[in-house]
VOBA-1610 file (N, C-alpha, C; in pm, whole numbers, padded with zeros to 5 digits, always signed):
BEGIN
Met+02739+00726+01821Met+02830+00676+01685Met+02773+00526+01688Val+02722+00429+01591Val+02695+00277+01607Val+02777+00237+01561Glu+02786+00128+01630Glu+02928+00037+01627Glu+02804-00076+01582Asn+02892-00186+01558Asn+02812-00363+01542Asn+02830-00439+01660Leu+02747-00454+01749Leu+02781-00494+01883Leu+02779-00702+01859Ser+02737-00703+01721Ser+02785-00846+01682Ser+02893-00883+01639Gly+02983-00793+01639Gly+03085-00863+01541Gly+03221-00777+01591Ser+03377-00790+01543Ser+03490-00713+01571Ser+03508-00621+01502Asn+03414-00574+01338Asn+03398-00508+01279Asn+03337-00350+01331Thr+03363-00250+01318Thr+03291-00148+01291Thr+03274-00045+01239Ile+03235+00072+01243Ile+03166+00193+01126Ile+03316+00210+01062Arg+03449+00225+01122Arg+03499+00270+01082Arg+03599+00159+00997Asp+03571+00101+00979Asp+03648-00029+00936Asp+03552-00058+00781Val+03406-00034+00739Val+03298+00029+00658Val+03345+00143+00588Ala+03410+00255+00629Ala+03463+00348+00582Ala+03548+00330+00526Arg+03650+00268+00566Arg+03793+00291+00575Arg+03765+00178+00414Leu+03690+00052+00436Leu+03689-00007+00312Leu+03635+00016+00185Ala+03529+00110+00239Ala+03484+00169+00088Ala+03544+00301+00030Ala+03607+00342+00118Ala+03713+00507+00121Ala+03609+00594+00117Val+03535+00616+00182Val+03433+00729+00220Val+03474+00787+00455Ser+03430+00869+00419Ser+03442+00891+00564Ser+03289+00803+00631Val+03301+00856+00778Val+03229+00748+00895Val+03115+00806+00834Ala+03099+00957+00824Ala+02962+01001+00829Ala+02891+00975+00724Thr+02938+00935+00618Thr+02912+00895+00446Thr+02846+00763+00521Val+02886+00692+00570Val+02855+00533+00645Val+02767+00556+00667Ser+02728+00633+00790Ser+02643+00651+00900Ser+02475+00703+00847Arg+02543+00798+00713Arg+02418+00866+00576Arg+02384+00734+00552Val+02431+00645+00518Val+02411+00530+00439Val+02283+00459+00536Ile+02351+00442+00635Ile+02249+00306+00731Ile+02167+00401+00784Asn+02126+00556+00829Asn+01996+00650+00893Asn+01930+00690+00780Gln+01968+00686+00649Gln+01848+00763+00575Gln+01881+00892+00569Asn+01907+00913+00629Asn+01873+01090+00667Asn+01930+01207+00560Thr+02019+01213+00531Thr+02086+01248+00430Thr+02093+01172+00266Pro+02093+01199+00167Pro+02100+01146+00014Pro+02282+01169+00022Val+02313+01060-00055Val+02404+00988-00084Val+02394+00952-00257Ser+02547+00934-00299Ser+02464+00958-00470Ser+02478+00795-00465Pro+02367+00730-00555Pro+02374+00588-00560Pro+02495+00457-00595Glu+02608+00522-00637Glu+02708+00511-00663Glu+02789+00446-00488Val+02779+00593-00381Val+02867+00567-00292Val+02766+00488-00221Glu+02613+00489-00178Glu+02547+00368-00150Glu+02605+00238-00205Ile+02576+00207-00338Ile+02652+00085-00362Ile+02767+00058-00270Arg+02882+00149-00297Arg+03003+00123-00206Arg+03032+00084-00106Val+02922+00172+00018Val+02946+00141+00109Val+02884-00034+00156Arg+02727-00037+00125Arg+02694-00138+00121Arg+02767-00253+00111Ala+02854-00265-00018Ala+02927-00393-00006Ala+03018-00398+00101Ala+03059-00306+00165Ala+03212-00285+00227Ala+03089-00344+00375Met+02957-00311+00346Met+02937-00394+00479Met+02898-00540+00497Gln+02843-00548+00357Gln+02804-00697+00386Gln+02972-00789+00320Glu+03066-00742+00317Glu+03211-00799+00296Glu+03242-00786+00499Leu+03258-00712+00510Leu+03280-00701+00646Leu+03150-00740+00816His+03080-00787+00734His+02988-00864+00804His+02902-00735+00902Tyr+02875-00648+00849Tyr+02831-00528+00986Tyr+02695-00497+00946Phe+02620-00531+00995Phe+02493-00505+01041Phe+02421-00412+01121Pro+02477-00346+01172Pro+02403-00285+01276Pro+02261-00326+01333Lys+02215-00326+01443Lys+02087-00383+01501Lys+02000-00267+01583Ala+01928-00305+01560Ala+01808-00136+01616Ala+01893-00153+01819Ala+01904-00239+01852Ala+01966-00262+01970Ala+02074-00135+02022Ala+02157-00181+01920Ala+02306-00112+01868Ala+02273+00076+01896Arg+02152+00084+01800Arg+02177+00239+01760Arg+02057+00295+01895Asn+01965+00170+01972Asn+01935+00278+02063Asn+02073+00319+02177Leu+02144+00219+02216Leu+02256+00282+02261Leu+02291+00434+02260Ser+02298+00438+02110Ser+02345+00599+02110Ser+02262+00734+02115Asn+02131+00661+02017Asn+02029+00742+02038Asn+01901+00772+02063Gln+01913+00588+02194Gln+01857+00603+02305Gln+01719+00601+02216Asn+01551+00552+02257Asn+01447+00489+02226Asn+01387+00702+02197Thr+01301+00655+02075Thr+01218+00780+02102Thr+01093+00784+02150His+01051+00629+02142His+00889+00634+02199His+00812+00649+02123Thr+00789+00629+01972Thr+00774+00706+01839Thr+00808+00558+01741Ile+00665+00606+01637Ile+00611+00488+01563Ile+00646+00576+01420Gly+00689+00543+01307Gly+00631+00619+01195Gly+00543+00563+01109Phe+00502+00619+01014Phe+00411+00600+00918Phe+00428+00673+00776Ile+00463+00567+00666Ile+00515+00660+00593Ile+00434+00597+00439Leu+00362+00671+00354Leu+00241+00677+00270Leu+00267+00752+00184Asp+00213+00751+00068Asp+00227+00812-00078Asp+00148+00925-00073Asp+00029+00878-00047Asp-00072+01024-00093Asp-00207+01003+00071Met-00241+01115+00092Met-00322+01154+00227Met-00461+01192+00182Asn-00465+01191+00041Asn-00577+01287-00017Asn-00709+01194-00057Gly-00838+01219-00036Gly-00970+01078-00033Gly-00979+00999+00102Gly-01075+00961+00090Gly-01153+00927+00171Gly-01060+00771+00277Phe-00991+00738+00234Phe-00942+00589+00271Phe-00859+00567+00345Met-00757+00654+00376Met-00638+00652+00486Met-00704+00718+00551Gly-00853+00717+00608Gly-00870+00787+00736Gly-00926+00652+00824Pro-00919+00531+00804Pro-00998+00447+00916Pro-00834+00401+00947Met-00732+00352+00843Met-00626+00357+00828Met-00554+00388+00961Leu-00540+00507+00903Leu-00497+00590+01021Leu-00516+00611+01134Ser-00674+00603+01208Ser-00726+00601+01318Ser-00675+00449+01338Gly-00705+00375+01331Gly-00639+00258+01358Gly-00510+00197+01424Ile-00400+00289+01355Ile-00260+00319+01411Ile-00237+00412+01503Glu-00341+00463+01494Glu-00289+00606+01585Glu-00366+00520+01728Ser-00478+00471+01717Ser-00580+00406+01834Ser-00431+00331+01906Met-00359+00244+01848Met-00273+00144+01900Met-00169+00167+01952Ala-00112+00235+01869Ala-00010+00332+01951Ala+00025+00363+02096Ala-00122+00504+02072Ala-00171+00558+02170Ala-00179+00423+02301Glu-00237+00331+02291Glu-00258+00236+02382Glu-00160+00140+02431Gln-00016+00155+02351Gln+00080+00134+02415Gln+00218+00213+02453Gly+00157+00351+02469Gly+00250+00436+02471Gly+00334+00500+02363Tyr+00290+00496+02244Tyr+00401+00514+02119Tyr+00307+00634+02074His+00393+00799+02061His+00348+00864+01996His+00361+00856+01819Leu+00305+00900+01777Leu+00273+00856+01595Leu+00310+00956+01484Leu+00426+00934+01417Leu+00458+00995+01313Leu+00435+01017+01176Ile+00326+01094+01111Ile+00354+01034+00957Ile+00360+01132+00826Ala+00453+01064+00778Ala+00491+01137+00619Ala+00457+01131+00489Ser+00437+01169+00404Ser+00417+01120+00270Ser+00507+01164+00152Thr+00508+01085+00071Thr+00629+01022-00027Thr+00539+01129-00168Gly+00428+01109-00184Gly+00431+01156-00308Gly+00493+01298-00341Phe+00526+01374-00310Phe+00570+01486-00350Phe+00671+01428-00419Val+00728+01334-00365Val+00913+01300-00424Val+00887+01267-00582Asp+00767+01266-00662Asp+00806+01249-00831Asp+00911+01122-00867Gly+00896+01032-00775Gly+01016+00926-00830Gly+01198+00985-00803Asn+01202+01029-00722Asn+01309+01031-00708Asn+01364+00964-00614Gln+01450+00892-00577Gln+01454+00773-00519Gln+01595+00867-00439Asp+01652+00936-00481Asp+01749+00942-00383Asp+01737+01053-00230Phe+01595+01086-00270Phe+01536+01176-00186Phe+01541+01117-00043Pro+01591+01161+00078Pro+01655+01088+00227Pro+01488+01043+00268Leu+01450+00986+00353Leu+01343+00918+00390Leu+01342+01018+00506Pro+01176+01091+00496Pro+01145+01204+00644Pro+01115+01076+00825Leu+01081+00970+00740Leu+01096+00891+00871Leu+01234+00832+00883Gly+01259+00798+00949Gly+01312+00621+01027Gly+01380+00613+01111Pro+01544+00568+01092Pro+01629+00578+01249Pro+01626+00702+01364His+01701+00779+01241His+01673+00918+01292His+01602+00990+01393Asn+01455+00903+01397Asn+01352+00995+01429Asn+01231+00932+01468Thr+01234+00770+01451Thr+01155+00657+01539Thr+01235+00522+01602Asp+01156+00486+01647Asp+01169+00360+01650Asp+01158+00216+01548Gly+01023+00290+01467Gly+01021+00187+01417Gly+00990+00257+01268Leu+00908+00156+01157Leu+00825+00215+01096Leu+00726+00152+01019Leu+00605+00169+00957Leu+00507+00112+00930Leu+00480+00180+00798Ile+00527+00108+00638Ile+00548+00140+00553Ile+00389+00101+00486Tyr+00343+00163+00356Tyr+00197+00163+00337Tyr+00260+00138+00166Ala+00221-00004+00116Ala+00203-00051-00018Ala+00362+00029-00116Asn+00419+00121-00235Asn+00478+00143-00228Asn+00509+00263-00233Ser+00546+00367-00098Ser+00491+00437-00093Ser+00651+00497-00069Ile+00771+00367-00080Ile+00877+00414-00089Ile+00970+00304-00203Pro+01116+00350-00213Pro+01116+00256-00341Pro+01166+00100-00264Glu+01194-00036-00330Glu+01234-00117-00264Glu+01363-00124-00237Glu+01451-00043-00252Glu+01554-00034-00227Glu+01604+00024-00056Lys+01484+00121-00045Lys+01509+00187+00102Lys+01474+00096+00184Ile+01371-00023+00114Ile+01310-00095+00225Ile+01458-00221+00287Gln+01510-00242+00142Gln+01571-00365+00177Gln+01704-00251+00257Ala+01758-00123+00257Ala+01874-00097+00344Ala+01812-00079+00468Leu+01685-00022+00474Leu+01622-00015+00649Leu+01612-00178+00720His+01547-00287+00633His+01590-00420+00668His+01757-00431+00669Glu+01812-00448+00615Glu+01997-00459+00617Glu+02051-00466+00749Ile+01989-00267+00825Ile+02031-00229+00938Ile+01963-00294+01053Gly+01834-00400+01027Gly+01778-00463+01150Gly+01725-00308+01186Phe+01663-00218+01113Phe+01544-00122+01167Phe+01453-00199+01163Pro+01317-00215+01273Pro+01182-00277+01252Pro+01084-00166+01176Ile+01024-00260+01033Ile+00920-00230+00953Ile+00840-00326+00970Val+00693-00291+00911Val+00555-00358+00883Val+00568-00289+00759Leu+00497-00379+00665Leu+00454-00369+00570Leu+00330-00393+00552Ile+00260-00264+00494Ile+00151-00257+00473Ile+00083-00217+00319His-00019-00375+00294His-00071-00364+00127His+00069-00381+00047Arg+00200-00512+00112Arg+00275-00500+00030Arg+00304-00620+00032Thr+00361-00690+00001Thr+00490-00773+00010Thr+00613-00756+00044Pro+00734-00845+00101Pro+00847-00813+00142Pro+00898-00817+00019Pro+01027-00731-00057Pro+01067-00751-00158Pro+01191-00841-00124Asn+01235-00936-00233Asn+01333-01042-00252Asn+01299-01177-00138Glu+01190-01194-00131Glu+01163-01279-00006Glu+01222-01267+00138Met+01295-01100+00179Met+01274-01083+00266Met+01230-01127+00428Lys+01260-01119+00508Lys+01163-01181+00655Lys+01133-01036+00677Ile+01016-00971+00627Ile+00947-00844+00682Ile+00816-00869+00714Pro+00743-00810+00838Pro+00607-00827+00838Pro+00511-00787+00757Ser+00370-00831+00720Ser+00357-00783+00644Ser+00145-00772+00687Val+00085-00671+00662Val-00049-00702+00690Val-00120-00631+00568Thr-00226-00724+00493Thr-00303-00664+00393Thr-00418-00702+00381Ile-00478-00749+00295Ile-00667-00796+00293Ile-00621-00850+00191Glu-00801-00963+00192Glu-00791-01050+00088Glu-00877-00955-00027Asn-00774-00981-00155Asn-00855-00880-00225Asn-00898-00967-00395Lys-00838-01097-00355Lys-00895-01159-00533Lys-01024-01196-00554Gln-01026-01336-00418Gln-01135-01424-00421Gln-01281-01297-00356Ala-01238-01206-00310Ala-01327-01116-00330Ala-01354-00966-00425Ser-01272-00994-00513Ser-01303-00940-00590Ser-01389-01034-00751Glu-01372-01162-00740Glu-01423-01276-00804Glu-01564-01282-00759Asp-01562-01248-00688Asp-01704-01298-00611Asp-01823-01162-00593Ile-01744-01051-00683Ile-01846-00925-00647Ile-01877-00929-00819Val-01776-00935-00887Val-01819-00943-01040Val-01867-01101-01119Thr-01871-01188-00985Thr-01953-01297-01087Thr-02102-01287-01031His-02103-01212-00911His-02263-01169-00854His-02319-01044-01007Leu-02201-00962-01051Leu-02302-00887-01190Leu-02348-01018-01289Ile-02232-01103-01289Ile-02274-01202-01390Ile-02400-01297-01399Glu-02404-01376-01261Glu-02524-01461-01192Glu-02656-01374-01216Val-02617-01311-01094Val-02738-01216-01095Val-02837-01142-01111His-02748-01055-01252His-02748-00943-01264His-02750-00952-01475Gln-02702-01008-01463Gln-02658-01111-01643Gln-02558-01036-01716Arg-02485-00943-01669Arg-02385-00869-01707Arg-02308-00946-01783Lys-02259-00914-01913Lys-02153-00979-01984Lys-02014-00868-02091Arg-02023-00743-02008Arg-01955-00682-02055Arg-01910-00577-01987Ile-01829-00619-01864Ile-01807-00546-01746Ile-01661-00466-01784Val-01717-00306-01707Val-01535-00253-01740Val-01503-00293-01624Leu-01333-00293-01630Leu-01263-00310-01493Leu-01176-00177-01490Leu-01197-00057-01427Leu-01103+00023-01380Leu-00986+00027-01303Arg-00926-00019-01368Arg-00768-00046-01309Arg-00743+00039-01178Gly-00663+00002-01105Gly-00583+00059-00951Gly-00460+00084-01037Pro-00394+00156-00971Pro-00214+00133-00944Pro-00184+00040-01042Gln-00052+00073-01094Gln-00037-00077-01175Gln+00097-00133-01091Asp+00156-00064-01008Asp+00254-00107-00921Asp+00205-00115-00771Glu+00033-00142-00747Glu-00030-00174-00661Glu-00045-00322-00596Glu-00022-00395-00534Glu-00037-00520-00529Glu-00240-00566-00489Asp-00262-00468-00430Asp-00470-00460-00447Asp-00449-00467-00569Ser-00417-00351-00650Ser-00458-00341-00771Ser-00436-00501-00883His-00301-00585-00821His-00282-00715-00893His-00408-00801-00868Trp-00446-00790-00751Trp-00497-00877-00708Trp-00686-00895-00739Arg-00723-00722-00768Arg-00846-00730-00807Arg-00859-00741-00972Glu-00773-00690-01001Glu-00788-00770-01114Glu-00797-00945-01176Ala-00685-00960-01124Ala-00660-01146-01056Ala-00828-01165-01075Gly-00907-01144-00989Gly-00973-01219-00940Gly-01126-01135-01025Tyr-01133-01022-01076Tyr-01211-00995-01217Tyr-01172-01073-01349Arg-01103-01134-01381Arg-01028-01218-01491Arg-01127-01405-01431Gln-01076-01347-01336Gln-01074-01540-01262Gln-01276-01583-01295Ala-01300-01453-01246Ala-01451-01468-01279Ala-01529-01502-01403His-01453-01395-01520His-01529-01377-01640His-01474-01549-01685Leu-01319-01630-01637Leu-01291-01762-01679Leu-01375-01859-01660Arg-01404-01860-01479Arg-01473-01928-01448Arg-01661-01981-01543His-01692-01848-01519His-01865-01853-01666His-01831-01829-01781Gln-01660-01841-01810Gln-01671-01903-01961Gln-01678-01782-02108Leu-01654-01627-02028Leu-01689-01510-02063Leu-01572-01435-02129Pro-01544-01415-02218Pro-01423-01354-02256Pro-01422-01192-02218Val-01328-01172-02150Val-01189-01054-02130Val-01228-00938-02244Phe-01286-00906-02302Phe-01271-00761-02364Phe-01196-00661-02354Glu-01078-00662-02382Glu-00946-00550-02336Glu-00984-00418-02363Glu-01074-00416-02393Glu-01122-00191-02490Glu-01212-00170-02352Leu-01255-00303-02229Leu-01302-00266-02128Leu-01177-00260-02033Val-01127-00266-02019Val-00996-00318-01870Val-00917-00157-01942Cys-00953-00084-01827Cys-00910+00074-01818Cys-00838+00193-01734Pro-00777+00245-01730Pro-00691+00280-01615Pro-00835+00353-01507Gly-00824+00358-01376Gly-00886+00390-01253Gly-00767+00430-01145Glu-00699+00407-01168Glu-00581+00478-00971Glu-00678+00492-00883Phe-00730+00427-00881Phe-00808+00461-00711Phe-00844+00613-00780Asn-00895+00667-00824Asn-00899+00744-00860Asn-01010+00863-00872Arg-01111+00944-00819Arg-01215+00986-00961Arg-01207+01074-01004Asp-01094+01167-01037Asp-01065+01226-01177Asp-01044+01090-01283Val-00982+01039-01247Val-00893+00918-01350Val-01030+00792-01429Ala-01077+00792-01299Ala-01198+00708-01320Ala-01347+00771-01442Phe-01335+00856-01359Phe-01447+01008-01515Phe-01397+00989-01674Gln-01202+01043-01651Gln-01204+00999-01792Gln-01195+00892-01850Ser-01165+00796-01777Ser-01178+00686-01839Ser-01311+00676-01919Ile-01430+00621-01786Ile-01551+00619-01845Ile-01576+00711-01975Cys-01591+00855-01918Cys-01592+00922-02056Cys-01560+00870-02164Lys-01452+00831-02194Lys-01370+00820-02291Lys-01444+00708-02428Leu-01494+00587-02269Leu-01537+00478-02340Leu-01704+00517-02418Ile-01797+00602-02345Ile-01906+00650-02420Ile-01884+00722-02551Glu-01786+00815-02524Glu-01757+00865-02639Glu-01762+00820-02754Gln-01654+00735-02702Gln-01578+00630-02811Gln-01746+00506-02914Gly-01847+00512-02793Gly-01922+00417-02873Gly-01895+00260-02851Ile-01811+00265-02718Ile-01810+00110-02714Ile-01916+00049-02579Glu-01971-00021-02636Glu-02055-00100-02502Glu-02019-00136-02364Phe-02078-00110-02223Phe-02054-00198-02122Phe-02182-00204-02081Asp-02176-00301-01972Asp-02356-00314-01933Asp-02351-00292-01742Ala-02183-00313-01755Ala-02130-00284-01585Ala-02004-00268-01542Val-01941-00172-01434Val-01807-00158-01408Val-01807-00206-01260Phe-01694-00304-01279Phe-01620-00272-01154Phe-01490-00135-01132Ser-01515-00069-01042Ser-01437+00027-01083Ser-01321+00082-00947Gly-01316-00079-00914Gly-01150-00098-00830Gly-01199-00056-00697Asp-01228+00066-00690Asp-01243+00041-00539Asp-01345+00249-00522Asp-01398+00237-00437Asp-01494+00352-00397Asp-01465+00466-00441Glu-01341+00519-00448Glu-01274+00653-00473Glu-01371+00668-00627Ala-01282+00556-00643Ala-01330+00546-00889Ala-01485+00563-00898Ala-01501+00483-00773Ala-01673+00470-00823Ala-01723+00616-00844Val-01703+00690-00748Val-01787+00892-00759Val-01751+00914-00884Gly-01587+00893-00929Gly-01588+00947-01052Gly-01716+00871-01188Val-01735+00758-01155Val-01810+00658-01283Val-01901+00709-01268Leu-01978+00826-01147Leu-02139+00825-01111Leu-02122+00940-01145Lys-02043+01014-01134Lys-02007+01158-01293Lys-02006+01192-01407Ala-01970+01035-01439Ala-01916+01058-01579Ala-02085+00985-01608Phe-02147+00929-01533Phe-02276+00848-01615Phe-02388+01016-01581Arg-02399+01058-01514Arg-02461+01163-01501Arg-02459+01281-01637Gln-02316+01271-01669Gln-02283+01354-01761Gln-02343+01352-01907His-02316+01191-01919His-02419+01141-02037His-02521+01083-02015Gly-02579+01104-01945Gly-02720+01102-01939Gly-02757+00977-01890Ile-02663+00841-01823Ile-02672+00673-01779Ile-02745+00664-01711His-02847+00586-01669His-02899+00557-01546His-02836+00487-01503Cys-02808+00437-01362Cys-02764+00344-01281Cys-02878+00362-01208Pro-02848+00230-01155Pro-02842+00106-01218Pro-02896+00053-01346Glu-02978+00137-01373Glu-03079+00024-01474Glu-03023+00034-01616Asp-02949+00112-01653Asp-02869+00113-01774Asp-02751+00052-01780Val-02675+00055-01643Val-02513+00028-01635Val-02528-00005-01479Ser-02485-00116-01475Ser-02445-00157-01284Ser-02297-00090-01270Leu-02267-00034-01118Leu-02183-00014-01075Leu-02125-00051-00942Val-02008-00138-00913Val-01921-00180-00796Val-01869-00139-00756Gly-01771-00140-00638Gly-01673-00052-00584Gly-01617-00157-00511Phe-01486-00071-00400Phe-01443-00218-00349Phe-01392-00106-00241Asp-01366-00101-00075Asp-01340-00113+00037Asp-01460-00072+00137Asp-01557+00000+00050Asp-01654+00014+00142Asp-01666+00139+00214Gln-01587+00279+00163Gln-01520+00374+00259Gln-01681+00448+00294Asn-01714+00548+00366Asn-01832+00612+00442Asn-01901+00700+00302Ile-01803+00755+00243Ile-01884+00738+00099Ile-02001+00637+00007Ala-01971+00576+00049Ala-02042+00460-00024Ala-02236+00413+00010Thr-02241+00464+00096Thr-02398+00469+00123Thr-02413+00673+00085Cys-02356+00720+00040Cys-02360+00863+00079Cys-02393+00894-00060Leu-02349+00787-00194Leu-02373+00809-00343Leu-02523+00761-00349Phe-02589+00872-00451Phe-02693+00806-00521Phe-02682+00684-00663Pro-02731+00631-00681Pro-02751+00527-00591Pro-02613+00466-00461Gln-02658+00380-00338Gln-02606+00369-00275Gln-02496+00260-00322Leu-02345+00293-00312Leu-02285+00143-00416Leu-02276+00006-00350Thr-02324-00084-00427Thr-02250-00223-00420Thr-02141-00254-00372Thr-02032-00314-00287Thr-01954-00272-00277Thr-01848-00394-00193Ile-01711-00406-00148Ile-01643-00495-00043Ile-01640-00432+00053Tyr-01621-00441+00160Tyr-01618-00424+00265Tyr-01491-00466+00327Ala-01394-00381+00306Ala-01277-00384+00362Ala-01238-00353+00515Pro-01183-00421+00630Pro-01155-00406+00766Pro-00998-00260+00739Thr-01033-00154+00663Thr-00913-00089+00679Thr-00861-00035+00823Leu-00952-00001+00895Leu-00914+00032+01045Leu-00859-00086+01136Asp-00893-00187+01110Asp-00846-00329+01111Asp-00701-00354+01076Val-00693-00322+01012Val-00592-00298+00935Val-00437-00212+00955Gly-00492-00059+00997Gly-00374-00028+01031Gly-00359-00052+01198Arg-00422-00138+01309Arg-00457-00140+01431Arg-00336-00305+01442Val-00364-00320+01337Val-00258-00483+01331Val-00149-00410+01281Ala-00082-00389+01236Ala+00039-00286+01114Ala+00044-00256+01286Ala+00033-00155+01336Ala+00063-00090+01441Ala+00077-00232+01544Thr-00004-00302+01614Thr+00055-00400+01698Thr+00176-00500+01685Glu+00200-00480+01478Glu+00273-00645+01466Glu+00406-00549+01516Leu+00407-00412+01466Leu+00500-00327+01482Leu+00568-00296+01678Ile+00489-00264+01704Ile+00531-00275+01881Ile+00582-00431+01946Lys+00497-00521+01880Lys+00557-00650+01880Lys+00711-00678+01891Ile+00732-00628+01782Ile+00843-00650+01740Ile+00985-00518+01798Leu+00949-00458+01862Leu+00984-00321+01906Leu+00969-00360+02086Asn+00892-00504+02089Asn+00921-00550+02329Asn+00985-00713+02280Gly+01077-00662+02143Gly+01089-00784+02135Gly+01086-00972+02126Gln+00934-00930+02046Gln+00851-01019+02038Gln+00835-01115+01915Glu+00763-01191+01876Glu+00795-01224+01709Glu+00682-01190+01654Pro+00695-01118+01550Pro+00588-01112+01494Pro+00508-01169+01416Glu+00360-01169+01313Glu+00340-01255+01236Glu+00363-01196+01094Ser+00423-01313+01017Ser+00504-01268+00919Ser+00420-01287+00787Leu+00235-01277+00812Leu+00177-01243+00744Leu+00053-01183+00795Ser-00014-01124+00807Ser-00187-01115+00834Ser-00280-01053+00697Leu-00296-01187+00685Leu-00414-01177+00589Leu-00559-01118+00680Leu-00573-00957+00619Leu-00763-00970+00663Leu-00859-00965+00612Gln-00982-01073+00646Gln-01057-01094+00528Gln-01185-00998+00505Thr-01203-00978+00348Thr-01318-00892+00330Thr-01450-00948+00299Gln-01590-00913+00273Gln-01686-00908+00263Gln-01786-00821+00191Met-01889-00899+00118Met-01932-00837+00017Met-02043-00736+00059Ile-02072-00620+00001Ile-02161-00540+00078Ile-02318-00486-00049Ile-02439-00558-00009Ile-02471-00574-00155Ile-02595-00470-00127Arg-02608-00350-00185Arg-02630-00218-00179Arg-02783-00194-00301Glu-02766-00097-00360Glu-02859-00027-00493Glu-02773-00028-00642Ser-02698-00023-00630Ser-02593+00055-00780Ser-02551-00071-00860Cys-02530-00194-00845Cys-02581-00322-00889Cys-02682-00385-00924Gly-02798-00298-00902Gly-02927-00380-00924Gly-02981-00392-00837Cys-02964-00484-00749Cys-03025-00542-00685Cys-03160-00412-00530
//
């Protein structure tokens, strides 16, 4: 049973005030079994009123350390996650930790679904982008469970360490390259997922490059990409079939660029002679495409290693960096026209 070592109130007091069982309070704390939103709100209100916030050290007295860290992500498809997983796994192994990985992509928006990883089976969690709802991050934070966020900032200004990359300036630079070097004026943006911060900053960089060069952003050229080759393929095909003119594509990421090139081939468009193409991430596939892809190198493996390092700092009682912002770099190849 988990008790609050820093105060006089106990889990029993919380249960009594919330009019639920001790087991229900434990489920809310550990996030290992679903409870109704109404019950969870009532329990958390009681915890706040009684100033009952069990810390990780308190849980360890009852559960013992697992010497395991968890990584929750929303999708294991595509080539993006491989380097990040390698970075996390290598650092965890160096520090004597096992790694558990879980995907929430199958949950399909069900916020009541219990977390597959958490206090019940790990010592701390790495959480990728929007793989779990903000409310569950807040719940983990409130009970003092060690977490580090990857490619997202903490919700509600919570003091949670975050590891990400520089997106905005890199996106502005690569779109500027299309404008200045290749005289492109009608540049498609394939947006990433609307709820991901990487997507937001890449679009901001795209728009800033246009503003700086006093070029209009043609909103009909801002289309879904979702960091997904099939969505990108469909968006480019739709533009072509509607007769909307464009002379370059910023695909948002390299995975989407694969779909762009497929659409070009299907419609007899030559890259880069007819239309330039640039991506983001510099995945392994970038040099295997024809033409080879001009893109932004993102240190994805290092993101994984740094995130694991910061989490292990917390587990060792050390102070983590509040924000680790890793730098990116433009990689010039053939697809832009160089």
